[in-house]
N, C-alpha and C positions, 0 to 999 in steps of 0.2 A: 681563559676566564672572560674573554671579550663578550660583553652583553649588548652594547650599543655602538653603532658605527655610522658616521656622517660622511658621505662621499660627495665631493664638490662637482659642479656641473662640467668641469673640464675633462672628467674621466669618460673615455669612450671605448675602453677595451678591458675585459676581465680575462686573465689567463687561466689555463686549466688548473683546477683545484685551488683557485685564489682564496676562497673562504671555506674550503672543504674541512669538515669536522671542527669548525668553531662551534662546538655543541651548545654553548651558552648564548650564542648570538640570537637575540630576540627582536631587537629594534634596529631597523635599517632606514636611514634617511638618504634619499637620492635627490640631488639638486638638478640633475640633467632631465628635462622633460621628455627626451627621446628614449624609447625602449631600446637599450643596448642588448642584442642577443647574447645569451651566455650558454655555455655547455652545461649539461646536467650536473657535472661534477663541481661546478663553481659554488653552488649553494647546498650541495648534498651534505647531510650531517649537521646542519644548523638547526636552530629551534624555530624555523620560520613558520611551521604549521600552527604554532601556538603564539606567534609573535605578530608584529605589525610592520608594514612597509609604508613609509611616508614619502609621497611623491609630489611634484609641483602641481599647482592648480591646473585643472583641465586634463591631467594625465592619468587619472585613476582607471578609466575604462580601458585604455590601451595596455596598461600594466596588468590589469585583472585578466585580460584575455591571453596574455603570454603564458606559454606552457610552464616556464620556470618561475618567473616573477609572480605569476598568478597563484602560486602555492602558499603564499603567505596567508596566515589566518585572517588578517585584516589589512586592507589597503585603503589608506586615507590620504586626502590632499592636504598639504601644509606640513608643519613640523611641530605639532603640539605634543612633544615628548612628555611634558609634565602632566598632561591629561591622560596619558596611557595608564591603564590599570590591568594588572594580572595578579589574581589572588585566589586562594583556596580556603574553603572551610571544611567542616567535617563531612559535608554532603556533596558539594560541587566545587569545580574550578571555574573561574570566570576570567574573561579578558575583554578589553574594549577601550573606547575613548569617551571620557566624561561628556555627557552624563549617562551613557548607555554601555552595558556590557552584555555579552552572550555567554551561555554555558558551554564550556569546552570539554568537560569531563565529569563523570559521576565517580566520586571518590569512595562513597559508602552506599552501595545499593541496598534498599530495603523493599518490603512488599509494596508499599504505597509511596511513590515518589511525588512529592508536592513541590512544584517549582515556585520560588518566591517572586513577587512582583518587583521588589527592591532589595538591594543588598548594600551594606555599609563597608566601604573599603578605605582604609587609611583616613577615617573621619569624614568621608564624603558619601552621600547616598547616591547610588547608581540605579537606574531603571534596568531591569532584566528584560531585554527585548528580543532575544533570539536564542536558538538552540543550534549548536554547531553540528558538523557531520559526525555520524557514528558515535553519538554521545551515550545513548542507552544501549547497553550490550550484555546485560546480566540476566540469567535465568531466575534470579531471586525476585525480580520485579514482576508484580502482578497488576498494578494499576499506576497510571501516570496522570497527574492533574496539571493541566496547562492553564495559566492565568490569563487575564485579559491583556496583560502587557506584552505577551509574546506575539511579534508580528513577522518573524522570519524563522523558519525551520529548515535547517540544512539538509542536504541530500543524505538519505539513509540515516537520519538522526536517531530513529528507533529501528534497530536492526532485528533480523530474525533470531539473533542470539537471545532475545527476550522470550524464551520459550514458555514462560509461565504467564505472559501478559494476557489478561482477559478483557481489559477495558482501558480506553483513553478518554479522560474527561476534559472538556474545554469550558472555561468560564463563558456563560451565555452572553457576556458583554464584549467578548473578544471580537475585534473588527475584521480579522482575517480568517480565522479557523473556527470550525465547529465540529461537534461530535454527534453522530447518529447511531444509537444503540451500541456505543462504545467504539465506533469506527471513526478514524480521524479524516477530516476533509479540509480542503482549502476553499473558502467561500468566495474568494475573489476569482480564482481560476476554475471553480466548479469541478474540483478534482478530488477523487478518493486517494488518500496518501498512504495510510497504513490500516490494514485489517489485522487486529490483534492475533498473534500466533495461537493463543490458547483459548480464544473465544469459542464456546462449545455449541453454539447454535448450528444446526445442520442446514438451516434455510436463512437466506439473507436477501432482502430487497433493497437495492441501491435507490435512494430517494430521487424523485423527480427533480429536474433542474441540474443534476450532476451530468457533466459532459465528458469527463475524462477519468481513466483509471491509471494511476501512476505506475511506472515500471516497478516490478518486484513488490507489489503492494500486498499480496496475500500469500503467506506461508502456512496457512491454517489447515490442519489435517481433518477437521471435523466437518467443514462445509461440504455439502453434496448437492445443493441447489442454489443457484444465483440468478437474480432477476435484474436486468439492466433497464433503466427507464427509457421513455420515448425520446429523451433529450441526449442520450448517449451518442458520442461521436468518435471516441478514441479509446483504445485499450492497449496499453503500453507493453514493452518487452517484459516477458516472464511475469506478467501481472498475476497469473494464476497457475504458472507452470510447476509450483511446488505446493499446491493446495490439495485438499481432499478430493477435488473433482477427478483427479487421476487415480485415486485409490478405491473409489466406490464402484460398485458393480453397475449402477445405472444413474450416473450423474445427470442433472437436468440444468440446462441453460436457457433462460427465457430472455429474449430481446424484444422490447416494445417499440424500438426505433423503426420508423418506416424506411429510412435509408440505412443500410448495413453499416454499423460503426467500423472505422478502420481498425483492423487487427494487426498488431505487430506479428511477424512470422513466428515469434516464440511466445506469444501471449498465453497460450495453453501448452501443456506438455503433449507430445505426440501421442501418448497413450489415451488421451481424452477424445481425440477426433473420431475413432471408430465406435466408441461406446456411449458417448453422451447423446441424450435426446435434446435437440434444440428446437424451441418453439418461437415463431416469429409472426408478425402481423400477416393475416391471410392475403392481403393485397400486395405484400412484399415477398411472398414465399419464393417465387421464381427469381426475384432479384437476389435474394440471399443464396439460392442454389447456384446462381451464375457468378457470384462474387468469387474472385480467385483465392480469397482467404477463407471465407465462410464455407465455401464448397468443400473444404477439407473435412468438414463434419459429414459423417455418413448418414445421419438421421436428422433431417430437418423437416419439421412439421408445421402446420398452421396453428397459430395460437388459439383459433376458434375451436380446434379439435381438443386442445389441452383443457380449455375452459369447460367444454362439454363433458369430458370423461373424468374430470377431477373434482366433481362434487362429492366431497368427503362425506361418507355415511355418518350420520349423527350417532349411530350406535355401532361403533367399530367392533364390539364384541360379537356381532353377527358373523364375522369372517375371521378365520384363523388360517395362517399359512405356515406350514412346516416342511422345509425342503421343497419337493414338488407336489405336495399334497395340500389341497384346499379343503377346509372343514367349515361347515356352517351350522349354526343352531337356530336358523330362521325357520318360522313356520310357513313362510311364503316361498313360492317357486324362486329358484336361483337361476337367472339367465346368465349364461357364460358365453361370451363371444370372443373369437380370435381377433387379433388386431386388424385383420382385413375384413371383419364383419361377419364371419361364418358363425352360426349359432351352434354351440357345442352341448348345451344343456338348458332345459327349461322346465325343471321340476324340483320339488324340495329334495334336499340331499343331506346326508351326514358328512360324506367326504368324497373327494374325487382326485385321482392322480392326473396331472397335466404335464405335458412337455415344458421345458424351460422356455420362457418368453413373456410377452405382454398380453394381458387379457382385459376385456371390459366386462364388469359384473353389474347386473341390475337386480335389485331386490326391492320390491314394494315401491317402485317409482324412484328409488335412489340409485344413482349411477356412480361408479368409481373405476379407476384403472388400477390394476394390480400387476405385480411382477412375480413370476414363479421361477424358482431355481436361480441359476446364474446366467 
């Protein structure tokens, strides 16, 4: 039943299993400012992930970086035990040092999760300033609202287990985070953090100014076209390796950055590289093709070409595609070109069978690119 332990500065060694399976041990005070290395089994089975480690002034950083001591949910300098709070209500569990707490768990997931700005614990009002690691993990959740008080969001705080999540809202006065079309960003680091798993848009444009894509950011099956801004510099591990880009027949990736952004080797699933159409600035085309990561894509084209052939016809009813058959109800000649520029038809038509592939269609001055078959 040991809940709190105060260890004096003369202690310099912890034997194997010293505190192992003290399952209620939540608060630990260390008086020695030096980080004493411990075996993994010393703290195994304690409640450290939900607890607090109190260390001498100036020692927090060194303890935080230690593989074992660093696993405490909160590491603070000093011995303010009386200011420690760990409490739960019907919706969330909280922990922290007065006057701030972070959310450590969702106790009762609902369709819309609204995070409070403050919470009362034992008669004291605490500011809710953070979300811990792997807090949101339920398929029940469809929307999350983040208030202006949240200034720290832990790693994988919103997991891919939120399979019904369509939108993440952020208070417009939040100083650190913002939301763009339901997607969560860190405004300080200019980073896309979470793309909701159930957001149904097939096309998404990352806004200008964003520089990074967080690892494992997108588990969305619906997305089939993504545009990166001219400011993009880094795309992290498995950022899109579990996204719809790998499941669609013709995924499209557009990069407006003149310098190829760094791609982690697992940023995209291997199935994407041979099928995706990648469009980049014309003056950077050869640079992308020579880049050791971007060159894995088989189809890299000039963005000028994309802009030229993707003028969407204002009357889409003029063109119908079923399997490998193209049908038109236009009274004007239908010009059909292969992707290499060969003219295949230049007369009015009802229907025509075409081999699978990409084609350029021109009708009455309107131009578009189409895909036939698989």
